[in-house]
C-alpha positions as CSV (number, residue, x, y, z in Angstrom):
1,M,-65.6,64.2,-27.3
2,T,-62.6,66.0,-25.9
3,R,-59.3,64.9,-27.4
4,A,-55.6,65.5,-26.5
5,Q,-54.4,67.8,-29.3
6,F,-50.6,68.1,-30.0
7,L,-49.6,71.7,-29.8
8,G,-45.8,71.7,-29.9
9,S,-42.5,69.9,-29.2
10,G,-39.0,70.5,-28.0
11,V,-35.7,68.6,-27.5
12,A,-32.4,68.7,-25.7
13,T,-29.3,66.6,-26.1
14,G,-26.0,66.1,-24.5
15,E,-23.3,68.6,-25.6
16,A,-20.5,66.2,-26.4
17,V,-20.8,64.2,-29.7
18,I,-19.1,60.8,-29.3
19,D,-18.6,59.0,-32.5
20,N,-17.7,55.3,-32.9
21,H,-14.0,56.1,-33.4
22,R,-13.9,57.7,-30.0
23,L,-15.3,54.5,-28.4
24,A,-12.7,52.4,-30.1
25,R,-10.1,54.3,-28.1
26,I,-11.5,52.8,-24.8
27,M,-12.8,49.4,-25.7
28,D,-12.5,46.5,-28.1
29,T,-14.8,47.7,-30.9
30,D,-14.7,49.7,-34.1
31,D,-16.9,51.8,-36.3
32,T,-17.7,49.0,-38.7
33,W,-18.7,46.6,-36.0
34,I,-21.1,49.1,-34.4
35,R,-22.6,50.4,-37.6
36,E,-23.2,46.9,-39.0
37,R,-25.0,45.6,-35.9
38,T,-26.8,48.7,-34.7
39,G,-26.7,51.5,-37.4
40,I,-25.4,53.9,-34.8
41,E,-22.7,56.3,-36.0
42,A,-22.5,58.7,-32.9
43,R,-24.3,59.6,-29.7
44,C,-24.4,62.7,-27.4
45,Y,-23.2,62.6,-23.8
46,V,-23.8,65.3,-21.2
47,H,-20.9,66.6,-19.1
48,P,-20.7,65.6,-15.4
49,G,-23.3,67.4,-13.3
50,T,-26.1,67.5,-15.8
51,S,-29.2,65.5,-14.8
52,S,-32.2,64.1,-16.4
53,S,-34.3,66.9,-15.0
54,D,-31.9,69.5,-16.4
55,L,-32.4,68.1,-19.9
56,G,-36.1,67.7,-19.3
57,I,-36.4,71.4,-18.3
58,L,-34.7,72.4,-21.5
59,A,-36.8,70.3,-23.7
60,G,-40.0,71.4,-21.8
61,K,-39.2,75.1,-22.2
62,A,-38.5,74.5,-26.0
63,A,-41.8,72.7,-26.4
64,L,-43.7,75.4,-24.6
65,A,-42.1,78.0,-26.9
66,D,-43.0,76.0,-29.9
67,A,-46.6,75.7,-28.7
68,S,-46.7,79.4,-27.9
69,I,-47.9,78.3,-24.4
70,D,-46.8,80.1,-21.1
71,A,-45.6,77.6,-18.4
72,E,-48.4,78.9,-16.1
73,E,-51.0,77.5,-18.4
74,I,-49.8,74.0,-17.8
75,D,-51.9,72.2,-15.3
76,Y,-50.3,68.7,-15.3
77,I,-46.8,67.4,-16.0
78,V,-46.1,63.8,-16.9
79,C,-42.4,62.7,-16.9
80,A,-41.1,59.4,-18.3
81,T,-37.6,58.5,-17.2
82,Q,-35.6,55.5,-16.0
83,T,-32.8,57.7,-14.8
84,P,-34.3,60.3,-12.3
85,D,-31.9,62.7,-10.6
86,H,-32.2,60.9,-7.3
87,Y,-33.7,57.5,-6.1
88,F,-36.5,59.8,-4.9
89,P,-38.1,62.2,-5.6
90,G,-38.8,61.8,-9.2
91,A,-37.8,64.3,-11.9
92,G,-41.4,65.5,-12.6
93,S,-41.6,68.1,-9.8
94,M,-38.1,69.3,-10.5
95,I,-39.1,69.9,-14.1
96,Q,-42.3,71.7,-12.9
97,H,-40.2,74.0,-10.8
98,G,-37.5,74.5,-13.5
99,I,-40.0,75.6,-16.3
100,G,-41.7,78.0,-14.0
101,A,-45.0,76.2,-13.9
102,R,-47.6,76.6,-11.0
103,T,-47.6,74.0,-8.3
104,V,-49.5,71.5,-10.5
105,A,-49.5,67.8,-10.3
106,S,-46.4,66.1,-11.7
107,L,-46.3,62.4,-12.3
108,D,-43.3,60.2,-13.0
109,I,-43.7,56.9,-14.8
110,R,-41.3,54.1,-15.3
111,Q,-41.7,52.1,-18.5
112,Q,-38.2,52.6,-19.8
113,C,-38.0,52.6,-23.5
114,A,-41.8,52.5,-23.9
115,G,-42.2,55.3,-21.4
116,F,-43.1,58.1,-23.7
117,A,-45.8,55.9,-25.5
118,Y,-47.3,55.1,-22.0
119,G,-47.0,58.8,-21.2
120,M,-49.1,59.7,-24.3
121,Q,-51.9,57.4,-23.1
122,V,-51.7,58.8,-19.6
123,T,-51.9,62.4,-21.1
124,D,-54.8,61.4,-23.3
125,A,-56.7,60.0,-20.3
126,L,-56.0,63.1,-18.2
127,I,-57.4,65.4,-20.9
128,R,-60.4,63.2,-22.0
129,S,-61.4,62.9,-18.3
130,G,-61.3,66.6,-17.7
131,V,-58.6,66.4,-15.0
132,A,-56.3,68.5,-17.2
133,N,-56.6,71.0,-19.9
134,K,-53.0,71.5,-20.9
135,V,-50.3,68.8,-20.3
136,L,-46.5,68.8,-20.6
137,L,-45.2,65.4,-21.4
138,V,-41.4,64.9,-21.0
139,G,-39.2,61.9,-21.7
140,T,-35.7,62.4,-20.4
141,D,-32.8,60.0,-19.7
142,I,-29.1,60.4,-18.9
143,H,-27.4,57.0,-19.7
144,T,-23.9,58.0,-19.0
145,V,-24.7,57.6,-15.3
146,F,-24.6,53.8,-15.6
147,M,-21.4,53.7,-17.7
148,P,-18.8,52.3,-15.3
149,Y,-15.8,54.1,-16.7
150,S,-12.8,55.4,-14.8
151,D,-11.9,59.1,-14.8
152,A,-9.1,58.4,-17.3
153,T,-11.6,56.7,-19.6
154,W,-14.0,59.7,-19.5
155,E,-11.1,62.1,-20.2
156,A,-10.2,60.0,-23.3
157,L,-13.8,60.0,-24.5
158,Y,-14.3,63.7,-24.2
159,S,-10.8,64.6,-25.4
160,E,-10.3,65.9,-29.0
161,D,-6.9,64.3,-29.3
162,D,-6.2,60.5,-29.8
163,R,-5.8,59.8,-26.1
164,E,-5.8,56.2,-25.2
165,V,-6.6,54.4,-21.9
166,S,-4.6,51.9,-19.8
167,E,-4.7,48.1,-20.7
168,Q,-6.6,47.6,-17.5
169,D,-9.2,50.2,-18.3
170,Y,-9.5,48.9,-21.9
171,K,-10.2,45.4,-20.7
172,W,-12.7,46.5,-18.1
173,N,-14.6,48.7,-20.5
174,S,-14.7,46.0,-23.2
175,Q,-16.9,43.8,-21.0
176,W,-19.8,46.0,-22.1
177,R,-18.9,46.5,-25.7
178,H,-22.2,45.0,-26.8
179,L,-24.3,47.4,-24.7
180,L,-22.7,50.7,-23.8
181,P,-22.2,51.9,-27.4
182,L,-26.0,51.8,-27.9
183,F,-26.9,54.7,-25.5
184,G,-26.9,58.5,-25.5
185,D,-28.3,61.3,-23.4
186,A,-31.3,63.3,-24.5
187,A,-34.8,64.7,-23.6
188,G,-37.9,65.4,-25.7
189,A,-41.2,67.0,-24.8
190,F,-44.7,67.5,-26.2
191,V,-47.4,70.0,-25.1
192,F,-51.0,68.8,-25.4
193,G,-54.2,70.7,-25.0
194,A,-57.9,69.8,-24.8
195,S,-59.8,70.1,-28.1
196,E,-63.4,69.3,-29.0
197,R,-62.4,68.5,-32.6
198,E,-62.5,64.8,-33.5
199,D,-60.2,65.2,-36.4
200,V,-57.2,66.1,-34.3
201,G,-55.3,64.7,-31.4
202,I,-54.6,61.2,-30.0
203,Q,-56.9,58.8,-31.7
204,G,-56.2,55.7,-29.6
205,S,-53.5,53.7,-27.9
206,E,-52.8,50.0,-27.2
207,L,-50.1,49.1,-24.5
208,H,-49.0,45.9,-23.0
209,G,-46.8,44.6,-20.2
210,D,-45.5,41.2,-19.4
211,G,-43.3,40.7,-16.3
212,K,-42.6,37.1,-17.3
213,Y,-39.8,38.5,-19.5
214,A,-38.5,41.1,-17.0
215,H,-35.1,39.6,-16.9
216,T,-34.6,39.9,-20.6
217,L,-33.5,43.5,-19.9
218,H,-32.9,44.6,-16.3
219,V,-30.5,46.1,-13.8
220,P,-29.4,43.3,-11.5
221,G,-28.4,45.5,-8.5
222,V,-29.4,48.7,-6.7
223,G,-33.0,48.0,-5.7
224,S,-35.2,46.6,-2.9
225,R,-34.3,43.0,-3.7
226,S,-30.9,43.7,-2.2
227,R,-30.0,44.7,1.4
228,P,-28.4,47.1,1.5
229,M,-29.6,48.6,-1.7
230,V,-26.0,49.5,-2.6
231,S,-23.1,47.3,-1.4
232,Q,-19.3,47.3,-2.1
233,A,-19.7,44.1,-4.0
234,M,-22.2,45.8,-6.3
235,I,-19.7,48.6,-6.9
236,D,-16.8,46.2,-7.6
237,E,-19.0,44.2,-10.0
238,A,-20.7,47.3,-11.6
239,S,-24.1,45.7,-11.1
240,W,-25.9,49.0,-11.6
241,V,-25.1,48.4,-15.4
242,P,-28.1,46.9,-17.3
243,V,-28.0,43.3,-18.4
244,M,-29.6,42.5,-21.8
245,D,-30.4,39.4,-23.7
246,G,-29.8,41.1,-27.0
247,R,-31.3,38.3,-29.2
248,A,-34.4,37.9,-27.2
249,T,-34.9,41.6,-27.1
250,F,-34.5,41.8,-30.9
251,R,-37.0,39.0,-31.4
252,F,-39.6,40.7,-29.1
253,A,-39.2,44.0,-30.8
254,V,-39.5,42.8,-34.4
255,T,-42.6,40.9,-33.4
256,K,-44.4,43.0,-30.9
257,M,-44.1,46.5,-32.4
258,P,-45.5,45.6,-35.7
259,E,-48.2,43.4,-34.1
260,V,-49.4,46.1,-31.8
261,T,-49.3,48.8,-34.4
262,K,-51.4,46.7,-36.8
263,S,-53.8,45.9,-34.1
264,L,-54.3,49.5,-33.0
265,V,-54.7,50.8,-36.5
266,Q,-57.4,48.2,-37.2
267,A,-59.2,49.0,-33.9
268,T,-59.4,52.6,-34.6
269,G,-60.8,52.1,-38.1
270,Y,-57.8,53.0,-40.0
271,T,-55.3,51.0,-42.2
272,L,-51.6,51.2,-42.4
273,D,-51.9,53.1,-45.7
274,D,-53.6,55.9,-43.7
275,V,-50.5,56.4,-41.6
276,S,-48.4,59.3,-42.9
277,L,-45.5,58.8,-40.6
278,L,-44.3,55.8,-38.5
279,V,-42.1,56.7,-35.5
280,M,-40.4,53.8,-33.8
281,H,-38.4,53.6,-30.7
282,Q,-34.7,54.1,-31.6
283,A,-33.0,51.2,-30.1
284,N,-31.4,49.5,-33.1
285,L,-31.7,50.5,-36.8
286,R,-31.8,46.8,-37.7
287,I,-34.9,46.3,-35.5
288,N,-36.6,49.2,-37.1
289,E,-35.8,48.0,-40.6
290,A,-37.3,44.7,-39.9
291,C,-40.4,46.3,-38.3
292,Q,-40.9,48.5,-41.3
293,K,-40.6,45.5,-43.6
294,A,-43.1,43.6,-41.5
295,M,-45.6,46.5,-41.8
296,G,-44.9,47.2,-45.4
297,V,-44.3,51.0,-44.8
298,S,-42.4,52.8,-47.5
299,D,-39.1,54.7,-46.7
300,D,-40.7,58.1,-47.2
301,R,-43.2,57.4,-44.3
302,V,-40.4,56.5,-41.7
303,H,-38.0,58.6,-39.9
304,N,-35.0,57.1,-37.9
305,N,-32.3,59.2,-36.2
306,I,-30.6,56.5,-34.1
307,Q,-27.6,57.0,-36.3
308,Q,-26.8,60.4,-34.7
309,Y,-28.2,59.9,-31.1
310,G,-28.2,56.3,-30.2
311,N,-30.8,54.9,-27.8
312,T,-32.1,57.7,-25.6
313,T,-34.8,55.5,-24.0
314,S,-37.8,57.6,-23.2
315,A,-36.5,60.5,-25.3
316,T,-36.4,58.6,-28.6
317,L,-40.0,59.0,-29.7
318,P,-40.2,62.8,-29.1
319,L,-36.7,63.4,-30.5
320,C,-37.4,61.4,-33.6
321,F,-40.8,63.0,-34.2
322,H,-39.4,66.6,-33.6
323,E,-36.8,66.0,-36.3
324,A,-39.3,64.5,-38.7
325,L,-41.5,67.6,-38.3
326,Q,-38.5,69.8,-39.0
327,D,-37.7,67.8,-42.1
328,G,-41.2,68.3,-43.4
329,K,-42.1,64.6,-43.1
330,A,-45.4,65.3,-41.3
331,K,-47.9,68.2,-41.6
332,E,-51.3,69.2,-40.2
333,G,-53.9,66.6,-40.8
334,D,-51.5,63.7,-41.0
335,L,-51.9,60.5,-39.0
336,V,-48.7,59.5,-37.1
337,A,-48.1,56.2,-35.5
338,F,-45.7,55.9,-32.5
339,T,-44.5,52.4,-31.4
340,A,-42.0,51.2,-28.8
341,L,-40.8,48.3,-26.8
342,G,-38.8,48.5,-23.5
343,A,-37.8,46.7,-20.3
344,G,-40.5,45.3,-18.3
345,L,-41.3,44.0,-20.9
346,H,-43.5,46.9,-21.9
347,W,-44.6,47.7,-25.5
348,G,-47.4,49.5,-27.3
349,S,-48.4,52.0,-30.0
350,V,-50.3,55.4,-30.1
351,L,-52.0,57.1,-33.0
352,L,-51.9,60.9,-33.3
353,R,-53.6,63.0,-35.8
354,L,-51.8,66.3,-36.2
């Protein structure tokens, strides 16, 4: 049986490190408040003009180098993003061109924070079916694009001094103090290749979606439900900023992520004791701590890096796994479980044998 074998990974992040103290300059928050509720200490922002495909290209090239694979060997590209460079086209073809690949198929998928897990299942299906032999899977998101800050606010955030903002800007920014500090900009990429070995590669996946809860986390404006898609009223109200029911999202995550991981492990003939590393979507450290406890996984088998990067949506799983590999938390032969939940709602888990 042909399996999708992991060959290499690469990442890219925003250049500007924005810690909680900088955010406290521009809105009603502080380091203690953010750390206690989310575990986040800092996040990385790109500078204006850097797009999701730009970061995706950097991560893709790094993954190819790590896998010792030439871009011309890639015969399919899967890109998970909720923040493409343009309304259309998607970012996949831009990544294809940017890495120097042939004119291969490039597919964009939109499952938000669960996007990379969905992408792993798509990649597995492409390789198992014989459609592709080597696949580049990229997760990339630029969240600074939906932060409705004034030029003066951005200058204060990027400034090394203790620059403050006007009272009007401070009040405006504070409307989203529960949401905007969560997010950062990053990309991560995996290279997969076809293998006939049964003891390596993606062992299985289980994914779910339920539109009944779509409004738990969504963007209220800028879409086909509105005519025109963008109006002055939307701009005035910043209706391109996501709306989140934080408590409901928390409840779903701490229930569904452990539930689907346990189900997948059992269905593939393993137990949680067989899992050497658990990689969870990095949305909130408190969510991950609750999920880890629910699954009974020890600290040495978990890696979290939300503390330094915040929530990077489709980039969290590859970014977290790449760091865990660098830290020596996973090695050849290990079984790794990936799990995530995102807007849609979408959630699921994937098992990968290194």
